[in-house]
N, C-alpha and C positions, 0 to 999 in steps of 0.2 A: 390536390392530386399528388404528384411526386415531390419529394423533398428537393429543394433547389440549392443543393450544395454547389459551390463554385466549381465549374469544370476547369480542370487544369490543362486540358487539351481536348480537341475533338478531331474528327477526320478532316483531312485537307479539303478545302472548298466550301466548308460550312462555317458560318459564324457561330460563336458560342450561344448567342441568342436563338438562332435557328436550331442548333443542336439541342438546346434545352427543350424547345417546343416539341421536337421530334421525339426526344426521350420521354416527355410527358405522354405523348400519344402511344409510344411503345409500352410504357408502364401500365397504362390503362388496358391495353390489349393483353399484356402479361397477366394482369389481375383476372381478366375475363377468361383467358385460357386455363389458368389454375383453377378457377371456379368451375369452369365447364367440365374439365376432366374429372373433377371430384363429383360433380352432379351426374355425369354420365355413369360413373361407377356406382353412385347411389342408386340410380335407376336399375342398373345391371343387378344389383343385390336385392332390390325390392319389387321387381316386376313379377307378376303372377298371372296365371290364366292359360287358356288353350294355346296361345302363341308364345308362351314363355321362352322356350329354347331358341326360337328364331330371333327374338328381340335381344335376349341375353347374349347370344353369340354375335349379333350385329354390332353391339355397342363396344366390345373390346377393341376392335381395330380403330374405332373413333377415339376411344380413350388414349390409345398409344399415339395416334397422330397428333391429337391436341396436346399431349405432354411434350411431344417433339416441337410443336409450335412454341410452347412456353420457353423451351430451351433456346430456340432460335431468336425469339424476341429479347430474352435476357442477354444473350450474347451480342445482339445488335446494340442494346443500351450500353454495354461495356465498351464496344467498339467506338461508340460516339463519345466516350469519356465519362459516362454516367455510372451509377451504381444501382443495378437492378435489385428490387426487393421482392422476395417471394414468401415472406412469412405470413402465417394465417391472420395475425392481427392487422398487418398492413392491408391485406386483401379486404378484410371486413371493413376497416376504416375508410378505405378509398373507393370501394365499389359504389356505383350509382344505381344498382339494381337490388332487388330483394332476394332473400334466401329462397332456394327452390322449395316449393311448398307441398309437394305430393310425397307421401310416405309409401307404405305397402299398398299397391293398387294394381288393377288389371292392365295388361299391355296397352290397350287403346287409350286409357287415361294417361299413362306415362308418355306415350307417343304424342298425344295431343298437347300435353304440357311442354314437351320438348320442341314441338312445332313453334310455340311462342318463344321459347328460349333461343332457338336458332334464329328466329326472326330478329330478335334484339341483337344478337352477336353480329349477324350479317349487316344489319343497318349501321351498327357502330363502325364496323370495318369500312363500309362504303363511305361513311362520313370522313373517316381518316384518310381513305384513298384520295378523296376530293381535296382535302386540306394539304396532303403531302405533295400534290401536283405542283405546288408553288414552293415547297420546302426541301424535299429530298426524294429524288426519284428512285434511289436505291431502296430506301425503306418502303416507298410506295410499291415497288415491285414485290417485296416480301408480303405486304398486305394483300396485293392482288392474288398472289399464289395461294395464300392461306384462305382467302375468300372463296376461291374456286373450290377448294376442298370442303369448306363449310357448306357451300351451296350444294355440293354433291351429297354430303351427309344429310342435309335438310331434305333433299329429294328422297333419300332412303326412308326418312321418317314419314314424309308426306305421302309416299306411295301406300302406306298402311292406312291412311286417313281419307283416301280418295275413293269416290264411288265410280261406277263405270261411265258416268257422264262427265267426270273430271272435277266434280265439286268436292271441296274439302269439308269434312265434318266440323272443322274448327273455324270455318269462315266467319269472320266478324269477332272472334274471341280476342280479347286483349290481355287477359291474364291467364296464368297456368290453370287456375281453378275453373274459369269459364270454359277454357278449352277442354279440360278433363270432363266437365259436366256434359259438354256438347258431344263428346265421343262415347259416353256411356251407352 
């Protein structure tokens, strides 16, 4: 995950060992935020079909918010005495997920794929929240606040995939491709 250069300082009340683990969690979420805002912009550029403009315009505020999250995460790393990395090579080398796999496609296919993407992001945040309960409540609070926004954005996506009975067209899909096929 993150490079483990010796911390010269950290915030009062945290040991360097704890701070390093928190930095690692933050760096993973920084990588995810950088990847997600680029993925959302990719969808924004490649979505087509009857609901194009609604989806196209829905995504820009999500992009802006996620970019802000990246900045907040990077600044928290620096606050803890770490050095955030936001280079493309670092992102690709450190991420534990695959590249977004849908190119030019109808709105429903992209929204279905984004359903899977948001599930992964939210699950990772929730795992971090649980671990941070014992490490750093300040960083945990940041993760909780960001998760609330991710869950809201996920709902925006899922509202397009839900039928009147509340069933999702993507139910049971575990990959972007499966979800996109289910939504066709």
